N, C-alpha and C positions, 0 to 999 in steps of 0.2 A: 361970539361966533367969528371963527377966522377962515378966510378964504385962501386957498392955495391953488397954483397953476401946474399944469403938466410941463414936462421938459421935452421939447422936440427940436432936434437940430441946434442945440445950444440955446434956444429961446424958450422963455417961459410963455405958455400959451393956454388959453381957455379952450373948452371944448367946442368943436365946429357946431355942435347942436345947442350951445349956450345954456346947457343944463348942469345941475349940480347932483353930487351924492353927499348926503349928510353922515358925518361920522358920529356915532353915538357912544358916550362914556358908559361902559357896562356897569359902573357903580352907581351912577346917578340916573341912568337910563334916559339921559338928556343929550341932545345934539350939542357939539362944541366946536365942530369945524365942518368945513365943506371942501370937497375936492371935485374936479371936473368929471363930468359923466361922459366918458370918452365914446367916440362913434367910429365906425368903419373908416370914415374920412381920416380921423385923427391917427388910426393904426396905419393907414397908408402913407401918411406923411411922415410918421416916425420910422417906419421901415425904409422909406425912401432915403431919410436922412442917415439912417444907420448903414445903408448900402453905399451911399456916396462917401461917408466917413471911412468905410473899410478900404476903399480904393484910393483915398485921398493920400497925397504926399505927406500930409501932416501925421497920418497914423501908419499907414503901410510903409512909408519911408522912415519911420522912427525906428532906431535900433532897439533890440530887445532890452539892452541895458537901460535905455532911456524910458521904455515902458515900465520897467521895475522901478526906477526912481519915482515915477508918478504914483504908483501904488504905495510906496513908501511915504510919500507926501500925504496921501489920502489917509493912511494909517494914522499919522500924527494928528491930522485934523479930526479924525473920529475920536482919538484919545482925548483931545482937547475939549470936545463937546459931548462927551459920553454922558455925563450926568444929566444934562439938559435933554438930550434925545431919549434917555431912558424914561424920563418923566413923561415925554410925549407918548412914548409906546405904551406905558402903563395907562395913561389917560385914554388911549386909543382902543386897547385891547383888554384892559382889566386884569392883566397879569401883574404879579407882585413886583414892586419896585426893586426889591432885593435881587430878583431874578433878572429883571430887564437891565438893571445897572451892571449886574455881573456879566451879562451877555455883551453889553456895549463896551465894557472895559477889555473884554476878551477879543472882540471882533477885529481890532487892529492887527492881531497876530496872523490871521488869515492873509491879509493884504501884504504884510511883511514877508510871510513865507512864500507866497506865489510871486511876490515882487522879486524875491531872491532867486526864484526858480526860473523867471523869465528868459534870463540869457543862458540857461544851462539845458536847453531843449536840443540836444545834439543828436544829429544823425549818425550813420556809420558807414564805413567803407567795407563793402562786401567782397571777399576774395572769390569773385565769381569764377565759374567754371568754363568760361569762354575765353580763349586766348585773344589778346590785343584789345580787350575791352575793360574800361573802367566803370564800376557800378557803385553808386553810393545813394544814400537816402537822406532825405530832410523832412522835418515836421513843419507843417503849414496849418494856419487857422482855417476854420471851416467857413466863415463869413458872418452873416447876420444870425445872432442867437436871440430867440424869444425865451425870456425867463419869466415864469408865472409862479408867484410865491403866496403862501397862506397867511392867515391872520394871527397865528398863535406865537410865533417868534419871528416877527416881520424881517428885521435886519439881519438876524444871525442866519436864517435859512436862506435869505437873499445873497448874503456874503459867500456862502458855500458855492454859489453859481458864479457871482460877479467876479471874485478874485481870480479863480483859474481861467475863466473864459477871457478876461481882459489880458492876463499874463500871457496867454497864448496868442493874443493879437486880434481876437474877434471884436466886433462890435455887438451892441445889445439893444433890444427893445424890452423893457421890464414893466410887467404888469403886476403890481402889488394887489392884495386883496382889497376889495372895496370897503372892507370893515377896518382896515388898519393901513391906510395909504399915506398918512401924514408924515410919518418918519422917513419914508422913502423919498418923498419930495424934499425933505430937509437934507438927506443924504445927497440928492441931486445937487443942491447948492454947494456941497463940499466937493463933489466931482469937478464942478466949474472952478472952484477956488483953487483945487489941486493942479489944474491946468490941463485936463483932459480935452483933446481937440473937440470941437463942436460936432455933435452927432455920433460920437462913440458910445455915449450912454444916453438913452432916451427912456422917459418914464411916462407911461400912458395909463391913466386911472379910469375906473369904471367897472361896469358888471360884466362878469365872464360870459353870461349868456347873450350879451349884446355884441361884444367885440372879440370873444375868445376864439370862435371859429376862424375868423379873419386872420388873427395873430397866428394860429397854428397852421393854416393852409396857405398863407401868402407866398406866392411862388418864389419871392426873393429871400424868404427865411430858409437857412440851412439847417437849423437845429432848434429843437424845443427842449427846454429844461423845465420840468414841472414838479412842484410838491404839492400834494393834496390827497383827498380820498381816492380809494381805488376804483370806484365807479367812474368818477370824473377822469381819473388818469387813464382807464381803459379807453374812454371817448377820445381823449387827446391822442392817444397812441394810434387809435383807428384813423383819425383825421390827418395825423402826420404821415401815416403810411401811404396816403394817397399821393403824397409828394416825394416819397422815398427819402424822408428827412431823418436825420440823426435824432435820437431821442434819449434823454435821461429822466427817469421817473422815480421820485421817492414818495411812496404811497403810505397806506395805512398799516397799522399793526394790532396784534392781540397778544402781546409779549407775556410770556410766562416768567414769574419770579419764583424759582424753585428752592425750597428750604429743606435741608436734610437734618436728621436728628443730631449729627455731630457739629453743626454749626454754632456759632456764638448767637444764642437766641436774641440778645439784646441788640446786636448789630443787624441781625436779619430783620427784626421788627422795624428798625429805623429804615432799613433798605426797602422794605415792602411799602411803608408809609411814603417815603420819598419818591418811590416809583409811580405812585398813583395820586397822591394829594398834593404834592409840592407845587404842581402847576395846574391844580384843579383837574388833573386828568386830561388836559387839553395838549397833549403831545403825542406824536406818532409812536414814540418809544414808551409809552406808559405801560408799567407792568400791571396790566389790568387783571391778569390771573395770578393768584398766589397759590402755587402747588406745595402742599405741606405734607411732610413725612408723617405718617399715621401715628407713630409712637409719641410724637410731641404735638399732635394736632390740636387737642383740647386746650392745652396749656398755651400753646402759641396763639390760637384765636382769642383766648380770653385776655391775654396781655396785649394783643394787638389792638383789640377794641378799646381797651382802657387807655392805651397810649393816643389812639385816634381821637378820643373824646376831648383830649386837651388842646386839639388844634384851634387856634384863634382865628376866626373869620372876621373880616372888616374891610376897611378902606385899603385898596391895594398900594395906594401911595405911602401908607404907614409902614415903617420898617418893622413893626411889631406883628403885623398881619401874617399869618401863615397859610391861609386859604382864601383866594379871592373869588370873584364872581365868574360865571360862564360868560364868554365874550358876546354872544349875539342871542337875541330872543329865539331864533330859529333852533340853535344849539341847545338852548335852555329847555325848550319844549321836547326836543329829541331825547335829552338825557332823562327827563322825568317820564317819557313814554317807555324807554328801556327799563327804568326802575319798575314800572308797572307790570311790564312783560315778565320780568324776573319773578315778581311776586306770583303772577298768574301761573308761571311754569313750576312753581313749587320750591323756589329757592327761599332760604330762611333769611330774612333781614335782621341782622343783629346790630346794626348802627345806621342812624340816618333814615333814608328812604323817602325823602320828599324835599320840597322847597324849604329854604331857610328864610324865615320872615321874622327879623328882629330890628329894633330901632337903629342899632348901630350899622345895620347892613343897607340903610337907605332904601332907594327904590330899585336897587341892582338885581341882577339875575343870579341869585346865589342858590346852590344846591347843597344840601347837608352832605358832608362826607358820609358815603354810604358803603356798607360791607354786607355782602351776602355770604352766607356759609351754606353747606349742604348743596353745593352747586354740581349739577351733573355736566361732564364735559361737553355733552351734546346740546345743552340748553343754549339759546340765542345769546344770553348774556355772557356766555363763555365762548362763543364763536364770532360774534359781530363786534365791530368797533364802536365803542359808545362815545368816546371822546368826552369824558366827563369824570367827576370824582367818585367813580363806582368800581368797587373791588369785588371780584368773585373768588372765593376760596374753595380749593378743591383738593381733597386728600388723595395720597398715593402710598402705595406699599413698598414698590421696588424701584430700582433706577430704570429698568425697562418700561415699567408703567409711567413713570414721570416723563421719560423721553416720548412714549407714545402720546400721552395727553398733550405735552407741550407742542409736539409737531402736528397735532391733529386739527389744525385750522388752515384756512387758505393763505394765512399771512406767514411771514418769516422775517420781521425786521430785526428783533432783538430778543434776548433772553437774559435772565440772571440765575446764578447758582450760588448757594450758600452752603459751604462745607469746609471742613478743616482737612479733608483728604485730598492730597494732590493727585492721586490716581483718579479719584471720582471727578475732579475738577477737569482733568484732561479728557477722560472718557465723555463726560457730559458735553464739554465744548466741542468735541469732535462730532458727536451724534446729533446735537440740536441743529435744526434746519433754521438758522437765523444768520443775518449778515454780521450781527455784533453779539458776542456773548461776554458778559461780565461775571467775574467770580469774586464773591465777597465785596462787591460794590455795585452801584447801579447809576445809569445816566451820565456816565463820563464820556466826554467827547473831546477831540483835539483836532487842530489843523493839520496835525502830522499823520493821523490815522484814518484810513478809508471808512466811509459810512454808506450803507445802502442795504437793500433787502433781498431775501429770496422770495420765491413764489409770487404771490400778488402784492408783495411789499415793494416791488419796484424793479427798475433795470438800471444798471450803471452804478457808479460810486461818486460820493462827494467827499471832499477833504483828502488829504494826503497826496502823494505824488501820482496815485492812480487817477485822481480826479481830472488833472490837466490834460490827460490823454483823451478824455471824453470830448475835448474841445479842439482836437488836432486831427489832421489827416496825414498819412504817410505818402510821400512822392518818392518813387524809385527812378534815378537818373542813370542813363547808359551813355558813355562816351567811347567812341571807337578810336583807339590810339594806334592801330595797326596801320601799316604802309600799304596794305593791299585792300581791294574791294571784294567782299565774299560773293559767291554765286547769288544773284538777286531772286533766283527762283526757288531757293531753298531757305527755310527758316534757320537763322543762325543759331 
C-alpha cells in the first residue's frame, strides 16, 4: 500500500480531515494505494493558492514565451516517464497497458502544441468608425479554473484541459476521479520539476459528492471544465450558473457506427470491434450502436460475432490482453443491469451477456464482450449510455433511416461511417448531429483537431486552436488620440 499527498500551493499536503480514499486495482479487486480524502477546507486552500498564484509576479509577470517553455519542459518529463506512469494508470483503472502507454506517449504533444501557441494569442487593431480613436483587442486569461476529470483516461482527458488553460495563463485546481487519482499526483511532481510557480497547479483528491459543489461554486473560481456523465454534467452546469461562471462540459455519448453495403466488410468489422470492445466500452466515444445496412446485415453480424469471440481477456498489464476489466464495482453492476434490461426488452443476445468468471481473470470486475442483435432503436439499450463492453446492432434500409436512427438520441458526441462512396461520406458527415464524424476509421483524436459534443454530449471544445479560446476572454481597448474633447453629454 502506497500513500500519496495532495498538491496545494506548491506543497504536498494531507487532507485536513486526516482521512484517506483507497484506490482499488480492478484486476485484483484489492486496494493498492491511498490518496487523501479532501475536504471543503482543502478546496478553499487550493483555490486560495491558485488565486494568489494567478496575480503573482512569478506567473502573471511571466512572458507568454516563458510559459510556453515550461510546457515544453513538462512535455519532455512526461515523455521520459511515460512507461512508468502508464503502468500506474493501468493498475489504477484496469485499462489495457497498450492503450495507457499509447496515451502517455502521445500526451506530450498536447503540451508541445499549446506551449507553441502560448505566445501567438494575438489581438487585433480594429479600423474603428470613430475619428481620432485607436481601438484594439487583447486576449487575457480567465483566472482560477477548476478541472474535474474522470477515471477512464485519467491523464489524457486532464491534459485536454491543462495544456490550453495553462498556455492561456490561467491557474488551476484539478480534481481527478477518486477511482484514479494516483497518476495525477505523479504528474503533479513533474509540474514541480518542470519549474511551474507554486500554486499554478493544485491537485485536490476525494469524493465528488463531498467537495465537488464547493469546487464548482467557489466565488474565486472563474471557470469549470468537467468531463463525465451527462446527469452529473447537468448538475455542474446548474451550480456554475449560480456564479455566472464559464463552463466547458464533455459529457456522455451513444455513438452510432454506421456500416453501408459498399464498405469493406473486414475493415468495418474491425472498426465496430475497436469502437466498443477496445476500451471495454469505457469511453465517451464508444460506438455502442452498430447500424448495419440490411443487405449485409446477416453476414455482417455473423462475422462480427465470430471475430469478437477471439478477443483475449486477462491481466490488463499484459500486452497480449485485448479486453480488460470494468474499472469500478459500481460500474460493473450497472453494466450487468443494462444487459438484463436489454434481455427483458426483447433484444437478442448473440454473444456474452453476463459476468466473465475464469481463473485467468482473477477477482476482477470482468464482463463478457456482449452483442445484442434485433435491437429496436427505442430500447433503453439503444438510447442510454452503458459505458461497458455492450454493443447494440440495429438494421437500416436507407441513408435517411440511418440518419434518423443515429440522430435519435439525446447525445451527439461522435459517429462513424463506413462506405466507399465519397458522396455518401459527405452527405452523412453533414447530416449526423455529432461533434466528431469518422469515415472509414474510428476513435482517432489529435491535439490539432477540436473535440466536443452536440446536444447533451457537452458544451465547448477541447484540443485544437478552438480549445484555448475556451480559457480566454477578450478585452477591447479604446484610446483617444484626437486633440479635442468631444461633447461630454453625447455618447461618442
